[in-house]
C-alpha positions in Angstrom: -3.0 2.5 -19.5 -2.2 5.4 -21.8 -4.2 8.0 -23.7 -5.5 5.5 -26.2 -9.2 5.1 -26.9 -11.1 3.2 -24.1 -12.7 -0.1 -24.7 -16.4 0.3 -25.6 -18.9 -2.1 -23.9 -22.4 -3.0 -25.0 -23.9 -3.2 -21.5 -27.2 -1.4 -20.8 -27.2 2.1 -19.5 -24.7 3.4 -22.0 -24.9 6.9 -23.5 -27.7 7.9 -25.8 -27.5 10.2 -28.8 -28.0 13.3 -26.6 -24.9 12.4 -24.6 -22.7 11.7 -27.6 -20.5 14.7 -26.9 -19.9 13.6 -23.3 -19.2 10.1 -24.5 -16.5 11.5 -26.8 -14.9 13.5 -24.0 -14.7 10.3 -21.9 -13.3 8.1 -24.6 -9.6 8.6 -23.8 -7.6 7.9 -20.7 -5.7 10.3 -18.6 -2.2 10.6 -20.0 0.6 9.1 -17.8 3.7 11.0 -19.0 5.5 13.0 -16.3 4.2 16.4 -17.7 0.6 15.2 -17.7 1.0 13.9 -14.1 2.3 17.3 -13.1 -0.6 19.1 -14.7 -3.1 16.8 -13.0 -1.3 17.3 -9.7 -1.4 21.1 -10.0 -5.1 21.0 -10.9 -6.0 18.9 -7.9 -3.8 20.9 -5.6 -5.7 24.1 -6.5 -9.1 23.0 -7.5 -9.8 19.9 -5.4 -7.9 21.0 -2.2 -8.2 24.8 -2.6 -4.5 25.3 -2.0 -2.5 28.2 -3.6 0.7 27.8 -5.5 2.4 29.8 -2.7 1.3 27.8 0.3 0.7 24.1 0.7 2.0 21.4 3.0 3.5 18.0 2.2 0.2 16.6 3.5 -1.6 18.7 0.9 0.9 17.4 -1.8 0.3 13.8 -0.7 -3.5 14.3 -1.0 -3.3 15.9 -4.4 -0.9 13.1 -5.6 -3.4 10.6 -4.2 -6.2 12.2 -6.3 -4.0 12.1 -9.4 -3.6 8.3 -8.8 -7.3 7.9 -8.0 -8.2 9.3 -11.4 -6.3 6.5 -13.1 -7.6 3.9 -10.7 -11.2 5.0 -11.4 -10.7 4.7 -15.1 -9.5 1.1 -14.7 -12.2 0.3 -12.1 -15.0 1.5 -14.3 -13.7 -0.4 -17.3 -13.2 -3.5 -15.3 -16.7 -3.5 -13.9 -18.2 -2.8 -17.4 -16.2 -5.7 -18.8 -17.4 -8.1 -16.0 -21.0 -7.1 -16.8 -20.5 -7.6 -20.5 -18.9 -11.0 -20.1 -21.4 -12.0 -17.4 -18.7 -13.6 -15.3 -19.0 -15.6 -12.1 -18.0 -13.3 -9.2 -16.3 -14.0 -6.0 -17.1 -12.0 -2.8 -14.8 -12.0 0.1 -16.4 -11.1 3.5 -14.0 -10.1 6.2 -14.4 -8.1 9.4 -10.9 -6.7 8.9 -8.4 -5.8 6.1 -4.9 -4.9 7.1 -4.2 -3.3 3.8 -1.3 -0.9 4.6 -0.7 2.3 2.7 -2.3 2.6 -0.7 -0.1 4.9 -2.7 3.2 3.1 -3.3 1.5 -0.3 -4.0 -1.0 1.2 -6.4 1.7 3.1 -8.3 3.8 -0.1 -8.6 0.8 -2.2 -9.7 -0.2 0.4 -12.4 3.4 0.4 -13.6 3.7 4.2 -13.1 6.7 4.2 -10.7 9.2 5.8 -13.0 6.7 8.3 -14.4 5.6 9.4 -11.0 9.1 9.6 -9.7 10.2 11.8 -12.6 7.2 14.0 -12.4 7.6 14.8 -8.7 11.4 15.0 -8.7 11.0 17.7 -11.3 8.8 19.5 -8.9 11.4 19.1 -6.1 9.6 16.3 -4.2 10.6 12.7 -3.4 8.0 10.0 -3.7 9.2 8.5 -0.5 8.3 11.7 1.3 4.8 11.6 -0.1 4.4 8.0 0.9 5.3 8.8 4.4 2.4 11.3 4.7 -0.1 8.5 4.3 -1.7 7.2 7.4 -2.0 3.4 7.7 -5.7 2.6 7.2 -6.8 1.2 10.6 -9.1 -1.4 9.1 -7.4 -4.5 10.5 -5.3 -5.9 13.3 -3.5 -9.1 12.5 -2.9 -12.1 10.2 -6.6 -12.4 9.4 -6.7 -8.9 8.0 -3.3 -9.2 6.3 -4.4 -12.4 4.6 -7.5 -10.7 3.3 -5.5 -7.8 1.9 -3.0 -10.1 0.2 -6.0 -12.0 -1.4 -7.4 -8.8 -2.8 -4.0 -7.9 -4.4 -3.6 -11.4 -5.8 -7.1 -11.7 -7.1 -6.8 -8.4 -9.0 -3.4 -9.5 -10.3 -4.8 -12.8 -11.6 -7.7 -10.8 -13.2 -10.2 -12.7 -11.1 -13.6 -11.0 -10.8 -13.6 -10.7 -7.0 -14.6 -8.0 -4.6 -13.9 -7.6 -0.9 -16.6 -6.5 1.6 -16.0 -5.1 5.1 -16.6 -2.2 7.4 -15.3 1.4 7.0 -14.1 1.8 10.6 -13.6 5.4 11.6 -11.2 4.4 14.4 -8.7 1.5 14.5 -8.6 -0.8 17.4 -6.3 1.8 19.1 -2.9 3.5 18.8 -0.5 1.7 21.1 1.8 3.9 23.2 4.2 2.6 25.9 4.4 4.5 29.2 6.5 3.3 32.0 6.7 0.0 30.2 2.9 -0.5 30.1 0.6 -0.4 27.1 -1.5 2.7 26.8 -4.4 2.8 24.3 -5.2 6.0 22.4 -7.9 6.6 19.7 -6.7 5.8 16.2 -8.7 8.2 14.1 -7.0 7.3 10.8 -9.6 8.8 8.6 -9.4 12.2 10.2 -7.7 13.9 7.2 -9.6 11.9 4.7 -8.4 9.2 2.3 -7.9 10.4 -1.2 -8.3 6.9 -2.6 -11.8 6.0 -1.4 -14.9 6.8 -3.4 -18.1 7.6 -1.4 -21.2 6.1 -2.9 -24.2 7.8 -1.4 -26.3 6.2 -4.2 -25.4 2.7 -2.9 -27.2 2.3 0.5 -29.1 -0.5 2.1 -31.4 -0.7 5.1 -30.2 -3.0 7.9 -32.7 -3.8 10.7 -32.0 -4.7 14.3 -34.4 -5.8 17.1 -38.1 -5.7 16.4 -40.3 -8.8 16.2 -41.4 -11.5 13.7 -45.0 -11.6 12.6 -46.7 -14.5 10.9 -48.9 -13.2 8.1 -50.8 -14.9 5.2 -49.8 -14.0 1.6 -51.3 -15.7 -1.4 -52.8 -18.4 0.8 -49.5 -19.2 2.5 -48.2 -18.4 6.0 -45.0 -16.3 5.8 -42.8 -14.6 8.4 -42.3 -10.9 8.3 -39.6 -9.1 10.4 -41.0 -5.7 11.5 -40.2 -2.9 14.0 -37.0 -2.3 15.7 -34.2 0.0 14.5 -33.1 0.6 10.9 -29.6 1.7 10.0 -28.5 2.7 6.5 -25.3 1.1 5.2 -23.5 3.5 2.8 -20.8 2.1 0.5 -17.3 3.5 0.2 -15.3 1.9 -2.7 -11.5 1.4 -2.6 -10.0 0.4 -6.0 -7.5 -2.5 -5.8 -5.3 -2.6 -8.9 -3.7 -5.7 -10.2 -0.1 -5.9 -11.2 0.7 -6.0 -15.0 -3.0 -6.2 -15.9 -5.7 -3.8 -16.9 -7.8 -5.3 -14.1 -8.8 -3.2 -11.0 -11.1 -4.8 -8.4 -12.9 -3.2 -5.5 -12.9 -3.3 -1.8 -16.4 -2.0 -0.8 -16.6 -0.9 2.9 -19.8 0.0 4.7 -20.3 3.0 6.8 -23.3 3.1 9.2 -25.6 6.1 8.8 -28.9 6.8 10.6 -32.2 6.2 8.8 -33.0 9.8 9.5 -30.6 12.6 10.2 -32.0 13.8 13.5 -35.2 14.4 15.4 -36.1 18.0 14.6 -39.1 18.0 17.0 -36.9 17.0 19.9 -34.3 19.6 18.9 -36.9 22.3 18.6 -38.1 21.3 22.1 -34.5 21.9 23.4 -34.0 18.1 23.9 -30.6 18.4 22.1 -29.1 15.2 23.2 -32.2 13.2 22.4 -32.3 14.8 18.9 -29.1 13.1 17.9 -29.3 9.9 19.8 -30.3 7.8 16.8 -27.5 9.2 14.7 -24.9 8.5 17.4 -26.2 5.0 17.9 -26.0 4.3 14.2 -22.5 5.7 13.8 -21.3 3.6 16.7 -21.7 0.6 14.5 -18.8 1.4 12.2 -16.8 3.5 14.6 -14.3 1.2 16.1 -12.5 -2.0 14.9 -13.0 -4.8 17.4 -14.6 -2.9 20.3 -13.8 -4.2 23.8 -16.1 -7.2 24.3 -15.3 -7.8 27.9 -18.8 -6.5 28.7 -22.3 -7.6 27.5 -22.7 -4.3 25.7 -19.4 -4.8 23.9 -20.4 -8.3 22.8 -23.7 -6.9 21.5 -21.9 -4.2 19.5 -19.6 -6.8 17.9 -22.6 -8.9 16.8 -24.3 -5.8 15.5 -21.2 -4.9 13.5 -21.0 -8.4 12.0 -24.6 -8.5 11.0 -24.5 -4.9 9.7 -21.8 -5.5 7.1 -22.9 -9.0 6.2 -26.5 -7.9 5.5 -25.4 -4.9 3.4 -22.9 -7.0 1.4 -25.4 -9.8 0.6 -28.1 -7.3 -0.4 -25.5 -5.7 -2.7 -24.3 -8.8 -4.4 -27.8 -10.2 -4.8 -28.8 -6.9 -6.4 -25.9 -7.2 -8.9 -27.1 -10.8 -9.7 -30.7 -9.6 -10.2 -29.7 -6.8 -12.5 -28.6 -9.5 -15.1 -31.2 -9.7 -17.9 -33.5 -12.7 -17.6 -31.8 -14.0 -14.4 -32.8 -17.3 -13.0 -32.3 -18.2 -9.3 -31.0 -21.7 -10.4 -28.0 -19.8 -11.9 -27.0 -18.2 -8.6 -24.2 -20.7 -7.7 -22.8 -20.4 -11.2 -22.5 -16.6 -10.8 -21.9 -16.0 -7.1 -19.3 -17.4 -4.7 -19.1 -16.0 -1.2 -16.1 -16.6 1.1 -16.6 -16.1 4.8 -13.2 -15.2 6.4 -13.4 -16.8 9.9 -16.5 -16.8 12.0 -17.1 -13.1 12.0 -19.3 -13.1 8.8 -20.9 -16.5 9.4 -24.3 -14.9 10.2 -24.3 -14.8 6.4 -25.8 -18.3 6.4 -28.9 -17.2 8.1 -29.0 -13.8 6.3 -28.8 -15.4 2.9 -31.7 -17.6 3.8 -33.7 -14.6 5.1 -33.1 -12.7 1.9 -34.0 -15.6 -0.4 -37.0 -16.8 1.6 -38.5 -13.7 3.1 -37.6 -11.1 0.5 -37.2 -13.0 -2.8 -40.0 -15.5 -1.9 -38.1 -18.7 -2.7 -39.3 -21.9 -1.0 -37.1 -23.1 1.9 -35.5 -26.1 0.2 -34.6 -24.2 -2.9 -33.1 -21.3 -0.9 -31.1 -23.8 1.3 -29.7 -25.5 -1.7 -28.6 -22.2 -3.2 -27.1 -21.0 0.1 -25.1 -24.1 0.6 -23.7 -24.0 -2.9 -22.8 -20.3 -2.8 -21.2 -19.9 0.7 -17.7 -21.1 1.8 -15.9 -20.8 5.1 -12.3 -20.2 6.0 -11.4 -21.4 9.5 -8.5 -19.6 11.2 -8.3 -21.1 14.7 -7.9 -24.7 15.9 -9.1 -23.8 19.5 -12.8 -24.6 19.9 -13.1 -22.0 22.6 -12.0 -19.3 20.1 -14.9 -20.1 17.7 -17.6 -17.5 18.2 -20.7 -18.4 20.1 -23.6 -16.0 20.7 -26.1 -16.2 23.6 -29.6 -17.3 22.3 -31.1 -14.5 24.4 -29.0 -11.9 22.6 -29.9 -13.2 19.1 -33.5 -13.5 20.0 -33.7 -9.8 21.0 -31.4 -8.4 18.3 -32.0 -10.7 15.3 -35.3 -12.6 16.1 -35.9 -13.8 12.5 -32.4 -15.1 12.2 -32.7 -17.1 15.4 -35.9 -18.7 13.9 -34.0 -19.5 10.7 -31.1 -21.0 12.7 -33.4 -23.2 14.7 -35.1 -24.3 11.4 -31.7 -25.2 9.9 -30.7 -27.0 13.0 -34.0 -29.0 13.1 -33.4 -30.3 9.6 -29.8 -31.0 10.4 -30.6 -33.0 13.6 -33.1 -35.1 11.7 -30.4 -36.1 9.2 -28.0 -37.0 12.0 -30.7 -39.1 13.8 -31.4 -41.0 10.6 -27.7 -41.9 10.2 -26.4 -42.3 13.7 -29.5 -42.6 15.9 -29.6 -40.8 19.3 -26.3 -40.3 21.1 -23.5 -38.0 22.0 -22.7 -37.1 18.4 -26.0 -35.3 18.1 -25.2 -32.8 20.9 -21.6 -32.4 19.5 -22.9 -31.5 16.0 -25.9 -29.4 17.0 -25.7 -25.7 16.2 -27.2 -25.0 19.6 -25.0 -25.5 22.6 -26.9 -26.4 25.7 -25.9 -25.2 29.2 -26.6 -22.6 31.8 -26.4 -20.0 29.0 -27.8 -21.5 25.7 -25.6 -20.4 22.8 -25.5 -20.6 19.0 -22.2 -22.0 17.7 -21.2 -19.9 14.7 -18.5 -22.3 13.6 -21.1 -25.1 13.4 -23.5 -22.9 11.4 -20.7 -22.1 9.0 -19.7 -25.7 8.4 -23.3 -26.8 7.9 -24.1 -23.9 5.6 -20.9 -23.9 3.5 -20.0 -25.7 0.2 -16.4 -25.9 1.2 -14.5 -25.4 4.5 -10.8 -24.7 4.3 -7.8 -24.4 6.7 -4.9 -22.1 6.0 -2.0 -24.6 6.2 -1.7 -28.3 5.6 -1.1 -29.1 9.3 -3.9 -26.7 10.3 -6.4 -28.4 8.0 -5.5 -31.8 9.5 -6.1 -30.4 13.0 -9.5 -29.1 11.8 -10.4 -32.6 10.7 -9.1 -34.5 13.7 -9.5 -32.1 16.6 -11.6 -28.9 15.9 -14.4 -30.5 13.9 -13.8 -34.3 14.1 -17.5 -35.1 14.2 -18.2 -33.0 11.1 -15.4 -34.7 9.3 -16.8 -38.1 10.2 -20.2 -36.9 8.8 -18.5 -35.7 5.6 -16.7 -39.0 5.1 -19.8 -41.1 5.9 -21.8 -39.1 3.3 -19.2 -39.3 0.6 -18.1 -35.7 1.0 -14.5 -36.2 2.3 -13.4 -33.2 0.2 -15.7 -30.7 1.9 -12.8 -29.8 4.2 -9.9 -28.7 2.1 -6.6 -27.0 2.5 -5.7 -23.6 1.1 -2.2 -22.6 2.3 -1.8 -18.9 3.0 0.6 -16.8 1.1 1.8 -13.2 0.8 1.9 -10.9 -2.2 5.4 -10.4 -3.5 4.3 -7.0 -5.0 4.1 -5.3 -1.6 6.4 -7.5 0.5 9.4 -7.7 -2.0 8.9 -5.1 -4.7 7.7 -2.3 -2.5 9.2 -3.3 0.9 12.6 -4.3 -0.4 13.2 -2.6 -3.8 16.9 -3.6 -3.8 16.0 -7.3 -3.6 13.4 -6.8 -6.3 16.0 -5.2 -8.6 18.4 -8.1 -8.0 15.7 -10.7 -9.0 14.7 -8.7 -12.1 18.3 -8.1 -13.2 19.3 -11.8 -13.0 16.0 -13.2 -14.2 15.7 -10.7 -17.1 12.1 -9.6 -16.4 9.6 -8.9 -13.6 7.6 -12.1 -14.4 8.7 -13.5 -11.1 6.3 -10.9 -9.4 3.3 -12.9 -10.7 4.9 -16.4 -10.8 7.3 -17.0 -7.9 8.3 -20.4 -9.3 10.5 -18.4 -11.7 12.7 -17.6 -8.7 14.1 -21.1 -8.9 16.2 -19.9 -11.9 18.2 -17.9 -9.3 19.8 -21.2 -8.3 22.0 -21.1 -11.4 23.8 -18.1 -9.9 24.3 -19.5 -6.4 28.1 -19.7 -6.7 28.3 -16.3 -8.5 30.5 -14.0 -6.4 29.0 -10.9 -8.0 25.5 -12.0 -6.8 26.9 -12.7 -3.4 28.3 -9.2 -3.2 25.1 -7.6 -4.4 23.1 -9.8 -2.0 25.2 -8.8 1.0 25.0 -5.1 0.1 21.2 -5.4 -0.2 21.0 -7.0 3.3 23.3 -4.4 4.7 21.1 -1.7 3.2 18.0 -3.2 4.8 19.7 -3.3 8.2 20.8 0.3 7.9 17.2 1.3 7.0 15.9 -0.6 10.1 18.6 0.8 12.3 17.7 4.4 11.2 14.0 3.7 11.8 14.6 2.3 15.3 16.7 5.3 16.2 14.2 7.8 14.9 11.1 6.1 16.3 12.3 4.5 19.5 15.7 6.1 20.1 17.2 2.6 20.1 20.7 2.2 18.7 21.7 -1.2 17.4 24.8 -2.8 16.0 24.2 -3.6 12.4 26.5 -6.6 12.6 24.2 -8.2 15.1 21.7 -10.9 14.3 18.2 -9.3 14.4 15.6 -11.5 15.9 12.0 -10.2 15.3 8.7 -11.6 16.6 5.6 -9.6 15.7 2.2 -11.1 16.7 -0.9 -10.1 18.5 0.2 -10.4 22.2 -1.4 -13.6 23.5 -0.4 -16.3 26.0 -0.4 -19.0 23.4 1.6 -17.0 20.8 4.8 -17.5 22.8 6.0 -14.0 23.4 6.4 -15.0 27.1 8.6 -17.9 26.0 10.6 -15.6 23.8 11.4 -13.1 26.6 12.2 -15.9 29.0 14.8 -17.1 26.5 16.2 -13.5 26.3 16.5 -13.6 30.1 18.3 -16.9 29.9 20.7 -15.6 27.2 21.4 -12.5 29.3 22.2 -14.6 32.4 24.5 -16.8 30.4 26.3 -13.8 29.0 26.7 -12.4 32.5 28.4 -15.6 33.6 31.0 -15.4 30.9 34.3 -13.5 31.1 34.8 -10.4 28.8 37.0 -12.5 26.6 34.5 -15.3 26.2 31.7 -12.8 25.4 33.6 -11.6 22.4 33.1 -15.0 20.7 29.3 -14.9 21.2 26.9 -14.0 18.4 25.6 -10.4 18.9 21.8 -10.4 18.9 19.0 -7.8 18.9 15.6 -9.1 19.9 12.6 -7.0 18.8 9.1 -8.0 19.9 5.9 -6.2 18.9 2.1 -6.5 18.8 -1.0 -5.2 20.5 -2.7 -6.7 23.5 -6.5 -6.5 23.5 -7.4 -3.7 25.9 -9.2 -6.1 28.3 -6.5 -8.8 28.2 -4.7 -8.3 31.4 -2.2 -11.1 31.1 -1.1 -10.0 27.6 -0.5 -6.5 29.0 1.6 -8.0 31.8 3.7 -9.7 29.1 4.3 -6.3 27.4 5.3 -4.8 30.8 7.7 -7.7 31.4 9.4 -7.3 28.0 9.9 -3.6 28.6 11.3 -4.2 32.1 13.7 -6.9 30.8 14.8 -4.5 28.0 15.5 -1.7 30.5 17.8 -4.0 32.4 19.6 -5.6 29.5 20.0 -2.4 27.4 21.7 -0.6 30.2 24.1 -3.3 31.4 27.6 -2.2 30.3 28.8 -5.8 30.5 26.4 -7.2 27.9 24.6 -4.4 26.0 27.0 -4.7 23.0 26.2 -8.4 22.7 22.5 -8.4 23.5 19.7 -5.8 23.2 16.0 -6.1 23.5 13.1 -3.8 22.7 9.3 -3.7 22.4 8.2 -2.1 19.1 5.1 0.0 19.8 2.1 0.4 17.5 3.3 -2.1 15.0 1.5 -1.7 11.6 2.0 -2.6 7.9 4.2 0.4 7.1 6.5 -0.6 10.0 6.5 -4.1 8.7 7.7 -2.9 5.3 10.8 -1.4 6.9 
């Protein structure tokens, strides 16, 4: 974007004649030349952050630069939203409990094509962009592959100019900061939002009530018996918007995160009576909802908090997207599937099936069959695990107490579903296998089953994974789909990563090579164009540049390991890295056993024979859930093995091992 006149839309709510002057003032974009960026930076430094020209820190400079960038993101976000409304597009909504998005600034500058301008502007002020990037805290909004996939989707959807938003929770604290003490994992609070995030936009005008507990009353309205959920606790969900710019496009989408706020600030009567703790109890209980990513669920209270979190963001998100649909002139509910597609990322948001039905039936007063038809056409489900025991199940007792209306709706859905099954198969084991309700000592609701039944499409994230879903995870469901001429209900959508962050930003030297030999940056939006690199596969100049790039990356990693872990490595060694959430089935234990085997084999060899061995550095990283004892023992084992190997004078030049603590996106980009 440059200082040209902005696109005018004809959507409602535009300026009237009395606001013509303001409209004229907002007609142009912020200029993006280095001098204008510098002026904007100085303005934010003094007027937004109250810094003086004589005293400010690099953190202040980063925040001011972030606000400069946010100004440009907001222009694009507002224009994009206005365009979507004018064109009346179908919108996609991605519901995910986590987003492992990484640092904003570098990626946003690259996607807005402002790299050179920002670099020139700040170098002229005596600052390096890299130093500003380093001041940004990684947003602690995600933990693993689930969240990283969600973040990549947001980037790709914006780049493809698809009208899609993400929805999630604005966690104040990440899962935890991982520190290693005496070889053991120690957990510390990860208050990532402590200094504020210059890119987010608080929306106090966008709030929705979310109810918990209470009871369901049956009342008569217009001669009909209807259910009304009353009483209990009400929490307000307040929106925080995070612009997601696309690459080489004017399109900027949005990640809307919800913060939990109390329905009233505090109890003044209790405070006036010197009951100070009681006065703020409601506020603290509300804020607990969005406080911590993946709270420890080893206890009943922890499980209950997780369910409350999931319903909290799902309810707010569905209310928000339905409000957007209803704002359309002359809307008709029959058009909902043509204008709304909701993607549930794993089982965390699958209470959306019941909540969509509640909103359509109880609030919008649609009849059950019509609401169910709309729900099944609008919702879709991504499965991430092939292990049935990893699919979430909630005790009926917990749901009945916390979400009584939703349990009624789930039972109603299940009743209709069981009738269909009986009509096709008769009574038998398949009925129990496909029922949403799992019988047993503790009756439970199977959220994976609810998702499959309530979704238009179900997808796996790799070809082999999708086949396992059909044959092992949900074989009875796949049989039902085939028997009912819906074999394509379960489909494959192979995961990918965005080359903008993971090549262009993480490895600029490699990006420069591709752009130089291919003649443009088109490969950043179409990686099939990289096949053209094959014509240079015998080119010695490319080989030389390629090896220099790899050497530079190893040097960067070696410097990072030295500065963060005091680990020195041989840059000629093969570097073997495994980064995953620590889990018994993810094979970190197998990896460290292989390291032990390699070490013992090296010890057997003579000094002369060792010289012919490939040098190797093994790096393992990832967090163990705070209540997962065996995973923590694996981390302790890795560190104990590393202590022995790295201090053995016979083998340390041939084999080193280390555990990388507190792994995150910015570490991955190294």
